[in-house]
C-alpha positions as CSV (number, residue, x, y, z in Angstrom):
1,M,85.8,65.7,121.9
2,K,82.0,65.1,121.8
3,S,79.6,68.1,120.8
4,E,77.3,69.3,118.3
5,W,76.3,72.0,116.2
6,I,73.1,73.8,117.2
7,A,71.8,76.8,115.4
8,N,69.6,78.5,118.3
9,L,67.0,75.5,118.0
10,S,64.4,77.9,120.0
11,R,63.8,80.0,117.5
12,R,65.5,78.2,114.2
13,R,65.0,74.9,113.0
14,F,67.2,72.5,111.1
15,L,67.1,71.8,107.4
16,A,68.9,68.2,106.5
17,A,72.3,68.8,105.0
18,G,71.2,66.2,102.3
19,V,74.6,64.7,102.4
20,A,73.8,61.6,104.2
21,T,72.7,59.2,101.3
22,A,73.9,55.9,101.0
23,A,76.1,56.4,97.8
24,G,76.0,58.8,94.9
25,L,78.3,60.1,92.3
26,T,80.4,63.4,94.0
27,L,82.0,65.6,91.6
28,G,83.6,67.3,94.6
29,V,86.3,67.1,97.2
30,M,84.4,67.4,100.3
31,P,86.1,69.3,103.5
32,I,87.3,67.2,106.3
33,V,85.4,67.9,109.0
34,R,84.7,66.8,112.7
35,A,82.1,64.0,113.2
36,E,80.2,66.1,115.5
37,M,80.1,68.6,112.6
38,R,78.1,66.5,110.1
39,K,74.8,67.8,111.6
40,S,75.1,70.7,109.4
41,G,72.6,73.3,109.0
42,P,72.0,75.3,105.7
43,G,74.9,77.2,104.3
44,F,77.7,74.7,106.2
45,A,79.5,72.3,103.9
46,G,79.3,69.2,106.1
47,A,81.4,66.0,105.2
48,A,80.0,63.3,103.0
49,P,79.9,60.0,104.0
50,A,82.7,57.4,102.9
51,E,81.1,55.9,99.9
52,Q,80.3,59.5,98.4
53,T,83.8,60.6,98.8
54,A,85.2,57.9,97.4
55,F,85.1,59.4,93.7
56,Q,86.4,63.0,93.6
57,P,87.0,64.2,90.0
58,N,86.6,68.1,90.8
59,A,85.6,70.3,93.3
60,F,82.0,71.9,92.5
61,L,79.3,69.2,92.1
62,R,77.7,66.2,94.2
63,I,75.0,64.2,93.3
64,G,73.9,61.9,95.8
65,S,71.4,58.8,95.2
66,D,68.4,60.6,97.3
67,N,68.5,63.1,93.5
68,Q,69.6,66.2,95.4
69,V,72.5,68.0,93.4
70,T,74.8,70.1,95.5
71,V,76.6,72.4,93.7
72,I,80.1,73.7,96.4
73,S,80.4,77.4,96.0
74,K,83.7,78.8,96.3
75,H,82.5,82.2,96.6
76,L,80.7,83.6,99.6
77,E,77.1,84.1,100.0
78,M,76.5,87.7,101.4
79,G,73.2,88.7,99.7
80,Q,74.7,89.5,96.2
81,G,73.2,86.3,94.7
82,T,76.7,84.2,94.5
83,Y,75.1,80.9,95.5
84,T,71.8,81.4,92.9
85,G,74.5,82.1,90.1
86,L,77.0,79.5,90.2
87,A,74.2,77.1,90.7
88,T,72.7,78.1,87.7
89,L,76.0,77.6,85.3
90,V,76.3,74.4,86.8
91,A,72.5,73.3,86.4
92,E,72.3,74.6,83.1
93,E,75.2,72.3,81.4
94,L,73.9,69.3,83.9
95,D,70.1,69.6,82.7
96,A,69.1,69.5,86.4
97,A,65.7,70.3,87.7
98,W,66.3,73.8,89.6
99,E,64.4,72.4,92.3
100,Q,66.8,69.7,93.2
101,V,69.6,72.0,93.5
102,R,70.8,73.5,96.7
103,V,74.1,75.2,97.3
104,E,77.2,74.9,100.2
105,G,79.9,77.1,101.0
106,A,83.2,76.0,100.2
107,P,85.8,75.0,102.7
108,A,89.5,77.2,102.6
109,D,91.5,75.7,100.0
110,A,93.3,77.8,97.1
111,K,94.2,75.0,95.2
112,R,90.8,73.8,94.1
113,Y,88.7,77.1,95.1
114,R,91.0,79.5,93.9
115,N,89.5,82.8,92.3
116,L,90.7,82.3,89.0
117,F,91.4,86.6,88.5
118,W,93.5,86.4,91.5
119,G,96.0,83.9,91.0
120,E,96.5,81.3,94.1
121,A,93.9,82.7,96.3
122,Q,90.5,81.8,97.0
123,G,87.9,84.7,98.0
124,T,84.9,86.8,97.0
125,G,85.5,90.3,95.9
126,G,85.7,92.9,92.7
127,S,82.0,91.8,91.6
128,T,84.2,88.7,90.2
129,A,82.3,85.5,91.6
130,I,80.3,84.8,88.3
131,A,83.0,86.3,86.3
132,N,85.5,84.1,86.9
133,S,83.5,80.8,87.0
134,W,81.6,81.4,84.1
135,T,83.5,78.6,82.2
136,Q,84.5,76.5,85.0
137,M,81.4,76.0,86.6
138,R,80.0,75.0,83.3
139,K,82.1,72.5,82.8
140,A,81.7,70.8,86.0
141,G,78.2,70.5,85.2
142,A,78.9,69.4,81.6
143,A,81.2,66.5,82.8
144,A,78.8,65.5,85.3
145,R,76.0,65.1,82.7
146,Q,78.3,63.4,80.4
147,M,79.1,60.5,83.1
148,L,75.4,60.1,83.9
149,V,74.6,59.7,80.2
150,E,77.4,57.2,79.7
151,A,76.3,55.5,82.5
152,A,72.6,55.1,81.3
153,A,73.8,54.2,78.0
154,K,75.9,51.2,79.4
155,Q,73.1,49.9,81.7
156,W,70.3,50.0,78.9
157,G,72.4,49.2,76.0
158,A,72.4,52.1,74.2
159,K,73.8,54.8,72.0
160,A,74.9,57.6,74.4
161,D,73.7,60.2,71.7
162,D,70.1,58.5,71.8
163,I,69.8,59.8,75.3
164,Q,68.0,63.2,76.4
165,V,68.3,64.7,79.8
166,E,65.9,66.9,80.7
167,S,65.2,68.4,84.4
168,G,67.1,66.0,86.1
169,V,65.5,62.7,84.2
170,L,67.4,60.8,81.6
171,T,65.4,59.0,78.8
172,H,66.0,56.7,76.0
173,T,62.7,57.7,73.6
174,V,63.3,54.1,71.6
175,S,63.3,51.7,74.6
176,G,61.1,54.0,76.8
177,R,63.5,53.7,79.5
178,R,63.8,56.7,81.9
179,A,65.8,57.3,85.1
180,S,66.7,60.0,87.4
181,F,69.9,61.5,88.5
182,G,70.0,59.9,91.8
183,E,69.1,56.4,90.5
184,L,72.3,56.7,88.1
185,A,74.5,58.1,90.6
186,D,76.2,55.5,91.9
187,A,76.9,54.1,88.1
188,A,78.0,57.6,86.9
189,A,80.8,57.2,89.8
190,Q,82.0,54.3,87.7
191,Q,82.8,56.1,84.2
192,P,85.8,57.9,83.8
193,V,85.7,61.5,84.3
194,P,85.7,63.4,80.8
195,E,88.8,65.6,80.0
196,D,87.2,67.9,77.3
197,V,83.3,68.5,77.3
198,L,81.1,70.6,75.3
199,L,79.3,73.5,76.4
200,K,75.8,74.8,75.7
201,E,75.3,77.3,72.7
202,P,73.3,80.7,74.1
203,E,70.6,79.7,71.8
204,A,70.2,76.4,73.9
205,F,70.4,77.9,77.4
206,R,67.3,76.8,79.5
207,L,68.0,78.3,82.6
208,I,70.7,80.9,82.0
209,G,68.9,83.9,81.3
210,K,65.9,83.4,83.2
211,R,64.4,84.7,86.2
212,L,65.0,81.8,88.8
213,P,64.2,82.0,92.2
214,R,67.3,82.5,94.7
215,K,68.5,79.8,96.8
216,D,69.3,81.4,99.5
217,S,65.7,83.2,100.1
218,P,63.6,80.5,101.7
219,E,66.1,79.7,104.5
220,K,66.3,83.7,104.9
221,I,62.8,83.7,105.2
222,D,62.1,81.2,107.5
223,G,64.7,81.7,109.7
224,S,66.9,78.5,109.0
225,A,69.6,80.3,106.9
226,V,73.1,80.0,108.9
227,F,75.1,82.8,110.1
228,T,78.0,83.4,112.4
229,I,75.8,84.7,115.1
230,D,73.8,81.7,114.8
231,V,76.7,79.0,115.8
232,Q,76.3,77.6,119.0
233,L,79.0,74.9,119.9
234,H,79.3,72.9,123.3
235,A,81.1,74.9,126.1
236,M,81.2,77.8,123.5
237,A,82.2,81.1,125.4
238,T,81.4,84.8,124.1
239,A,84.1,87.4,123.6
240,V,83.9,91.5,123.2
241,V,87.2,93.8,122.9
242,A,87.7,97.1,124.5
243,H,89.9,99.0,121.5
244,P,91.4,102.3,121.5
245,P,89.3,105.1,121.2
246,R,91.8,106.7,118.9
247,F,93.7,105.0,116.0
248,G,97.2,104.2,116.9
249,A,96.7,104.6,120.9
250,Q,98.1,101.8,123.1
251,V,97.2,100.2,126.2
252,R,99.3,101.8,129.1
253,S,97.4,99.8,131.9
254,F,94.1,98.5,132.9
255,D,91.9,97.4,136.0
256,A,89.6,94.6,135.8
257,K,88.4,94.6,139.1
258,A,84.8,96.0,138.8
259,A,84.7,93.7,135.1
260,K,85.2,90.7,137.3
261,T,82.4,91.0,139.5
262,I,80.0,91.2,136.5
263,R,78.5,87.6,136.5
264,G,79.1,85.7,133.6
265,V,82.7,87.2,133.0
266,K,85.3,84.2,132.6
267,Q,88.3,85.6,132.1
268,I,90.1,89.4,130.8
269,V,93.2,89.4,128.9
270,Q,95.3,91.8,126.8
271,I,95.5,91.1,123.2
272,P,97.4,92.9,120.3
273,S,94.5,95.1,119.5
274,G,93.0,95.6,123.0
275,I,91.4,94.2,125.9
276,A,89.3,91.1,125.6
277,V,86.4,90.2,127.8
278,V,85.6,86.6,127.5
279,G,82.0,85.5,129.1
280,G,79.0,83.0,129.0
281,D,77.2,85.3,126.8
282,F,77.5,88.4,125.0
283,W,75.5,90.7,127.1
284,S,77.7,89.4,130.2
285,A,80.8,89.9,128.2
286,K,79.8,93.3,127.0
287,Q,79.0,94.5,130.7
288,G,82.3,93.6,131.5
289,R,83.7,95.5,128.7
290,D,81.8,98.3,130.1
291,A,83.3,98.0,133.7
292,L,86.7,98.2,132.6
293,Q,88.8,100.9,133.6
294,V,91.9,101.1,131.0
295,E,94.5,103.8,130.5
296,W,95.3,104.6,127.2
297,D,98.7,105.9,125.8
298,E,97.8,108.4,123.0
299,S,101.2,109.4,122.3
300,E,101.1,108.1,119.1
301,A,97.7,108.3,118.3
302,F,95.6,110.3,115.6
303,K,94.7,113.3,116.7
304,L,93.2,115.4,114.0
305,S,90.0,116.4,112.9
306,S,88.2,115.6,109.1
307,K,88.4,119.2,108.5
308,Q,92.3,119.5,109.0
309,V,93.0,116.3,107.1
310,L,91.1,117.8,104.0
311,D,93.0,121.1,104.5
312,H,96.3,119.3,104.6
313,Y,95.3,117.4,100.9
314,R,94.4,120.7,99.9
315,E,98.0,121.7,100.3
316,L,99.2,118.1,98.6
317,A,97.0,119.0,95.5
318,N,99.0,122.3,94.8
319,Q,102.0,120.0,94.3
320,P,102.6,117.4,91.1
321,G,101.6,113.5,92.2
322,V,103.2,110.6,91.2
323,V,101.8,110.3,87.1
324,A,99.1,107.7,86.5
325,R,98.4,108.8,82.8
326,N,99.9,111.4,80.8
327,Q,98.9,111.3,76.9
328,G,99.9,114.4,74.8
329,D,101.1,117.5,76.1
330,S,98.5,118.8,78.8
331,D,100.6,121.6,80.1
332,A,101.1,123.3,76.6
333,A,97.3,122.5,75.3
334,M,95.8,124.3,78.5
335,A,98.0,127.2,77.8
336,R,96.5,127.7,74.4
337,A,92.8,126.4,75.4
338,E,89.9,129.2,74.7
339,K,88.3,128.3,77.6
340,V,89.7,126.6,81.1
341,I,87.1,125.2,83.9
342,E,88.4,124.5,87.2
343,A,86.6,122.8,90.1
344,E,87.5,120.7,93.2
345,Y,85.6,117.7,94.4
346,N,86.1,115.9,97.5
347,V,84.4,112.7,99.4
348,P,84.2,111.9,103.3
349,F,85.5,108.8,105.4
350,L,82.8,106.4,105.1
351,A,82.0,103.3,107.1
352,H,80.9,99.8,105.6
353,A,77.9,99.3,108.0
354,P,76.7,95.8,106.9
355,M,73.8,95.2,109.0
356,E,75.7,91.8,110.2
357,P,78.5,93.7,112.6
358,M,81.8,91.7,112.6
359,D,81.9,88.2,114.1
360,C,83.8,85.1,114.0
361,V,84.1,81.9,115.8
362,V,87.4,79.7,116.4
363,R,88.6,76.8,118.1
364,I,92.2,75.7,118.6
365,D,92.8,72.1,119.8
366,A,96.1,69.7,119.1
367,S,94.7,69.5,115.3
368,G,94.7,72.9,114.4
369,C,92.5,76.0,114.4
370,E,88.7,75.7,113.1
371,I,86.9,78.6,112.5
372,W,83.6,79.2,111.3
373,N,82.3,82.9,109.7
374,G,80.9,84.8,106.7
375,E,84.3,84.1,104.8
376,Q,85.2,86.8,102.2
377,M,88.7,86.3,102.2
378,N,89.6,82.3,102.5
379,T,93.1,82.3,101.6
380,G,94.7,85.5,102.9
381,D,92.6,84.8,106.4
382,Q,93.7,81.0,106.4
383,M,97.6,82.3,105.8
384,A,97.3,85.3,108.5
385,V,95.5,82.5,111.0
386,A,98.3,79.9,110.3
387,G,100.9,82.6,111.0
388,V,99.7,83.7,114.4
389,L,99.5,79.8,115.7
390,G,102.8,78.3,113.8
391,L,100.4,76.2,111.7
392,M,100.5,74.9,108.3
393,P,97.7,76.5,106.3
394,E,95.8,73.3,105.7
395,Q,95.6,72.9,109.6
396,V,93.1,76.2,109.2
397,R,89.9,74.9,108.7
398,I,87.5,77.6,107.4
399,N,83.7,76.5,107.5
400,M,82.0,79.2,104.8
401,L,78.5,80.4,106.1
402,Y,76.4,82.8,105.1
403,A,77.2,86.9,105.8
404,G,74.9,89.6,106.7
405,G,76.4,92.1,104.2
406,S,80.0,92.9,103.4
407,F,80.4,95.9,100.9
408,G,84.3,94.8,101.6
409,R,84.4,95.2,105.4
410,R,84.6,91.1,105.6
411,A,87.7,91.0,102.9
412,N,90.3,92.5,105.1
413,P,93.8,92.0,104.1
414,K,94.7,92.4,107.5
415,A,92.8,89.6,109.0
416,D,91.6,92.1,111.5
417,Y,88.8,90.7,113.2
418,V,89.6,87.1,112.7
419,L,93.1,87.3,114.1
420,E,91.3,89.3,117.1
421,A,89.4,85.9,117.7
422,V,92.2,83.9,117.4
423,H,94.2,85.3,119.9
424,I,91.4,85.5,122.1
425,A,90.9,81.6,121.3
426,K,94.6,81.0,122.2
427,T,94.2,82.2,126.3
428,L,91.6,79.3,126.7
429,P,91.8,75.8,127.5
430,P,92.5,73.6,124.0
431,G,89.2,72.9,122.4
432,T,87.3,75.7,123.7
433,P,85.3,77.4,121.0
434,V,84.8,81.4,121.6
435,K,82.6,83.6,119.3
436,L,83.9,86.9,119.2
437,I,81.0,89.5,118.3
438,W,81.5,93.5,117.4
439,T,78.9,96.0,118.0
440,R,77.7,98.2,115.7
441,E,79.7,101.0,117.4
442,D,82.8,98.9,117.7
443,D,82.9,98.6,114.1
444,M,81.9,102.0,113.7
445,R,84.5,103.8,115.5
446,G,87.2,101.0,115.5
447,G,86.9,99.5,111.8
448,Y,88.0,100.2,108.6
449,Y,86.6,102.9,106.4
450,R,86.8,104.4,102.6
451,P,89.0,106.7,102.5
452,L,88.8,110.6,102.7
453,Y,89.5,111.8,98.9
454,L,89.9,115.0,97.3
455,H,90.4,115.7,93.5
456,R,91.5,118.8,92.1
457,L,90.5,119.1,88.0
458,K,91.4,121.8,85.4
459,A,89.9,121.4,81.8
460,G,90.0,123.3,78.4
461,L,87.8,123.7,75.4
462,D,89.0,124.9,72.0
463,A,87.5,127.4,69.9
464,D,84.6,125.3,68.9
465,N,83.6,124.4,72.5
466,R,85.1,120.9,72.3
467,P,87.1,119.5,75.1
468,M,90.8,119.4,74.3
469,V,92.8,118.9,77.3
470,W,91.8,117.3,81.4
471,Q,94.5,117.4,84.4
472,Q,93.1,115.8,87.4
473,R,94.9,115.1,90.6
474,I,93.9,112.9,93.4
475,V,94.6,113.2,96.8
476,G,94.0,110.1,99.5
477,Q,95.0,107.2,101.4
478,S,96.3,103.9,99.8
479,I,94.1,101.2,100.6
480,L,96.9,98.6,99.4
481,A,99.8,99.8,100.9
482,G,101.4,97.6,103.6
483,T,99.0,94.5,102.2
484,P,99.9,91.3,100.1
485,F,98.3,93.3,97.2
486,E,100.8,96.3,96.9
487,S,103.4,94.7,95.1
488,M,100.9,93.4,92.4
489,M,98.5,96.9,92.2
490,V,100.8,99.7,93.6
491,K,103.0,100.3,90.2
492,D,105.5,103.1,90.1
493,G,104.0,104.6,93.4
494,V,100.3,104.6,92.1
495,D,97.7,102.4,93.8
496,Q,95.5,101.4,90.8
497,T,92.4,101.3,93.3
498,S,92.9,105.1,93.7
499,V,92.9,106.2,90.2
500,E,90.7,103.8,88.6
501,G,87.5,105.5,86.7
502,A,89.8,108.4,86.3
503,A,93.2,107.1,84.4
504,N,90.8,105.2,82.4
505,L,89.3,107.8,81.6
506,P,87.0,107.1,78.1
507,Y,86.0,110.2,76.9
508,A,87.7,111.6,73.7
509,M,90.2,114.2,74.5
510,E,94.0,114.6,72.9
511,H,95.8,115.6,76.0
512,I,95.0,114.2,79.5
513,H,97.1,114.0,82.7
514,I,96.2,112.3,85.6
515,D,98.6,112.5,88.6
516,L,98.0,111.3,92.6
517,H,99.3,111.9,96.0
518,S,98.8,108.9,98.5
519,P,99.1,110.6,102.4
520,Q,99.9,108.0,105.3
521,L,97.5,108.5,108.2
522,P,97.0,106.2,111.0
523,V,93.3,105.8,109.9
524,P,93.1,102.3,108.8
525,V,91.4,102.0,105.3
526,L,89.8,99.6,103.2
527,W,88.2,98.7,99.9
528,W,84.2,100.1,99.9
529,R,81.9,98.8,97.5
530,S,83.1,99.8,94.2
531,V,86.4,100.9,95.6
532,G,88.3,103.6,93.5
533,S,84.9,104.4,91.4
534,T,83.2,105.3,94.8
535,H,85.1,108.9,94.3
536,T,86.2,109.0,90.9
537,A,83.1,108.6,89.2
538,F,81.6,111.3,91.3
539,A,84.4,113.7,90.0
540,V,84.6,113.0,86.6
541,E,81.1,112.9,85.7
542,C,80.1,116.2,87.9
543,F,83.0,117.8,86.1
544,L,82.3,116.8,82.5
545,D,78.7,118.2,83.0
546,E,80.3,121.2,84.0
547,L,82.4,121.5,80.6
548,A,79.2,120.7,78.6
549,A,77.7,123.6,80.6
550,A,80.7,125.7,80.0
551,A,80.2,124.7,76.2
552,G,76.3,125.5,75.9
553,R,75.8,121.9,75.4
554,D,73.4,119.4,76.5
555,P,75.1,116.7,78.7
556,V,73.9,114.0,76.6
557,A,74.7,115.3,73.5
558,F,78.0,116.3,74.8
559,R,78.9,113.0,76.0
560,R,77.4,110.9,72.9
561,E,80.5,112.9,71.0
562,L,83.1,112.0,73.2
563,L,82.1,108.5,73.5
564,A,82.1,107.8,69.8
565,G,84.7,105.0,70.3
566,H,83.4,103.3,73.3
567,P,80.0,101.9,71.9
568,R,79.3,100.2,75.2
569,H,79.4,103.1,77.3
570,L,77.2,104.6,74.7
571,G,75.0,101.9,74.6
572,V,73.8,102.2,78.3
573,L,73.8,105.9,78.1
574,N,71.4,106.0,75.0
575,L,69.2,103.3,76.5
576,A,69.1,105.2,79.9
577,V,68.2,108.2,78.5
578,E,65.2,106.8,75.7
579,K,63.7,104.9,78.9
580,A,64.1,108.1,81.0
581,G,62.3,110.6,78.6
582,W,65.4,112.7,78.9
583,D,64.2,115.6,76.8
584,E,60.6,115.7,78.6
585,P,59.8,119.1,80.5
586,L,60.0,118.8,84.1
587,G,58.0,121.3,86.5
588,R,59.8,123.8,89.0
589,N,62.5,122.9,91.4
590,R,62.8,119.5,89.4
591,G,66.0,118.5,87.3
592,R,67.2,115.6,85.2
593,G,70.5,114.5,85.6
594,V,73.0,111.7,83.8
595,A,76.3,109.8,84.4
596,V,77.7,106.9,83.0
597,H,80.6,104.9,84.0
598,E,82.4,101.3,83.6
599,S,83.8,99.3,86.6
600,F,84.5,95.9,86.9
601,N,84.1,95.6,83.2
602,S,80.3,96.4,83.4
603,Y,79.0,99.6,82.1
604,V,76.0,101.4,83.9
605,A,74.5,104.7,83.0
606,Q,71.8,106.6,85.4
607,V,69.4,109.0,84.8
608,A,68.0,110.9,88.0
609,E,65.3,112.8,88.3
610,V,65.2,115.1,91.5
611,T,63.3,117.9,93.4
612,V,64.7,120.3,95.6
613,R,63.0,122.5,98.4
614,R,64.0,124.5,101.5
615,G,67.8,122.6,100.6
616,V,66.1,119.3,100.7
617,V,67.4,116.8,97.9
618,Y,64.5,114.3,97.1
619,V,65.2,111.9,94.1
620,D,61.9,110.8,92.9
621,R,63.1,108.7,90.0
622,V,66.2,106.7,89.2
623,V,66.6,104.8,85.5
624,I,69.5,102.2,85.1
625,A,70.6,100.7,82.2
626,V,73.6,98.0,82.7
627,D,75.6,95.9,80.3
628,C,77.3,93.0,82.1
629,G,77.6,90.6,79.1
630,V,75.1,87.3,79.3
631,P,72.7,88.1,82.4
632,V,72.9,85.1,83.9
633,N,69.8,86.0,86.3
634,P,68.1,89.0,85.4
635,D,66.0,89.4,88.3
636,I,69.7,89.4,90.5
637,I,70.8,91.6,88.1
638,E,68.0,94.2,88.7
639,A,68.4,93.8,92.4
640,Q,71.8,94.5,92.5
641,M,71.3,97.4,90.3
642,Q,68.5,98.4,92.6
643,G,70.3,97.7,95.7
644,G,73.8,99.0,94.3
645,M,72.3,102.4,93.4
646,G,70.9,103.0,96.9
647,F,73.9,101.7,98.9
648,G,75.2,104.9,96.6
649,L,72.5,107.1,97.4
650,A,73.1,107.0,100.9
651,A,76.3,108.2,100.4
652,T,74.8,110.8,98.0
653,L,72.5,112.0,100.4
654,A,73.5,111.4,103.9
655,S,76.3,109.0,105.1
656,E,79.4,110.7,106.6
657,L,82.0,109.8,108.8
658,T,84.1,112.2,110.5
659,F,86.7,112.7,113.0
660,K,87.4,115.5,115.8
661,E,90.8,115.6,117.4
662,G,91.0,111.8,116.0
663,R,88.0,110.3,117.5
664,V,85.0,108.9,115.5
665,E,82.1,111.4,116.0
666,Q,79.3,108.6,114.5
667,S,78.7,105.5,116.7
668,N,75.5,103.8,115.1
669,F,72.5,104.3,112.6
670,H,71.3,107.5,114.6
671,D,73.9,109.2,113.4
672,Y,75.6,107.3,110.7
673,L,72.9,108.0,108.2
674,T,71.9,105.5,105.7
675,L,69.0,105.5,103.2
676,R,65.7,105.1,105.0
677,I,62.8,103.6,102.9
678,D,61.1,106.9,102.3
679,Q,64.2,108.3,100.8
680,M,64.2,105.0,98.2
681,P,63.0,106.5,94.7
682,E,61.2,105.0,91.8
683,V,64.0,102.5,89.8
684,E,63.8,101.1,86.6
685,V,66.4,98.7,85.7
686,Y,67.3,97.6,81.7
687,I,69.7,95.3,81.0
688,V,71.5,95.5,77.5
689,P,71.3,92.2,75.8
690,S,74.7,90.3,75.2
691,T,76.7,87.5,74.5
692,E,79.7,88.6,75.8
693,P,81.0,86.6,79.0
694,P,79.4,88.0,82.0
695,T,81.0,90.6,84.2
696,G,80.2,92.0,87.6
697,V,77.2,93.4,89.2
698,G,77.3,93.4,92.8
699,E,79.6,96.9,92.7
700,P,79.1,98.7,89.6
701,A,75.9,100.5,90.0
702,T,77.1,102.2,93.4
703,P,79.5,105.0,92.1
704,V,76.8,106.2,89.0
705,I,74.4,107.8,91.2
706,A,76.1,110.7,93.1
707,P,77.5,112.2,90.0
708,A,73.6,111.7,88.4
709,V,72.4,113.1,91.3
710,A,74.3,116.0,91.7
711,N,73.9,116.8,88.1
712,A,70.2,116.8,88.5
713,V,70.5,119.1,91.5
714,F,71.9,121.5,89.0
715,A,69.6,121.2,86.3
716,A,67.1,122.4,89.1
717,T,68.8,124.8,90.9
718,G,71.6,126.1,88.9
719,Q,73.9,125.1,92.0
720,R,77.4,122.8,91.4
721,L,77.4,120.5,94.9
722,R,80.9,119.5,94.8
723,Q,81.1,117.7,98.2
724,L,79.6,114.4,99.1
725,P,76.9,114.2,100.9
726,L,74.9,116.8,98.7
727,R,73.9,120.0,100.7
728,P,72.0,122.2,98.8
729,A,72.1,126.0,99.9
């Protein structure tokens, strides 16, 4: 089948993939792709010619004779800066010029591209991209550098130790010989791959720690970046799906007569998730879907309201749950406490609402299945597709493109929208590609959500107003139940993601008891940016402020005493309050609040300054301190702190997904409110210097802002707001 890959040429331009060079050094095992796909755009891992694929010592680096260095990223770029970070690690040890480095997404192959924190699985999530690649990618660059040096030494009759490498050029000072990487690539390919390499000490870093420009920015600015929506294949169809209006409903019958009269509609077929309408373009398919007459069987459907769910959770919270942490004797300690404080906190369902809704391109033929999408869960999706089609996993080829955000939505263990596209492709003639597109309304009303959670807390102070006992009961759906992760991450009935940020409470208290209820509902739930910490940080940090107030203590001084044994928590707390001017007075109706939280092995403190007028919270300023180990790129860290905080601020002030009689009430950004530009506060970010290995930055800023703002509202008004989004009286 002869077809070509076109990326909306009317409004986008191709950038050369840079792989069709005569020869060179390939430190990478390149994906097997069809010949017609070799004219690839940016973000697409095209095939290297035979001369380049002959040498494949590892999976992460290719140097062409055109002097271009290509880094193969095993992690998805969805706006968080992964491509830039991974390229920095390679280029640092390679001593490449930043300008000569480009990045491609890796194919799905867990044997070569696994996430080192996930076992035999490839994927992007949990803020692990840089953390799990820190040594691996540097070694790939160091190995290539050593091979280039050995090749130069052999050609020039020089000692390897006498050759310097800087900005992509090798130099032998004594003889005056110089050569670029490209000029030495063929010779370097003949060198043995070193088994052991020496990595640079931090003081020798030239790129790590610098504010390097992002590798994906130019393509996204000029419109040449390729997302799933941009993929165009010969004879490609487009599909949309009619999903049930309530979760748990099934198709009873449907009438497609009116839909078939829509010009451009090619096929209408029932699939496991609903009724798919296939058209020549999106608009034809959508109009066809709108014309469908579907009768739904709702006998087993979810029909509760959000209030009814919350009321049920309150009943569950009256009974002991499964124990997640039990330290000391909390009941006995509570009985002898001088002062007891109790509170209930709750948070609503939330949609992920990435800017690019779910989409996927699939083609099935005699050789297997080929997929193009912003792929976040490579191995899981590959295995799921193989299972549906009766293929070997290696027969499912996944081309990883850019993704326009995710926040966890594309990392679905159920592979929902990917399998939906595969089921549709199965009904088409072999070799026919189909692009599945979900509208915003499809994902808002039929997607996967951050669960609704309720926290019941109780604590006791001793005679000196020091906290001695903490009890916390958490009620909310498990996001791991029924997934392949359940056996690994649900221990003794406790979903670790439900209690993270609470069960590991860092504050020094002798008696701590945390337990959990995980009720089952038909509402599909999934991790959302910062996962369990999205709700635990809010409950924990706000309730700690309540204890400080009950003790008559300053919230910062109170925390400092309790965090004496946790220097990294204390470090970010001290830095944030210093930069914020914690003790400086604020005007009327204004307040300052603080929160500190660890997630994904990174430590974040935030101080929020707010103004409250006529029941509206205005966040004026947020000061953020972060300790994330070695700061690979401070500019990206700063951007992720700002963006992650803003994402969490939306849920603090506005975002809420509600059910009425089992139906989602929101549908798009007009009623599912996200942060507007005029709501974004002034943000200052301060990074703690560190030589510890790098940790995540994509998520840790998100959970800290809600408690910081809620605590600031209390400082401004005296009101304790224990429910998100915040709505002062």
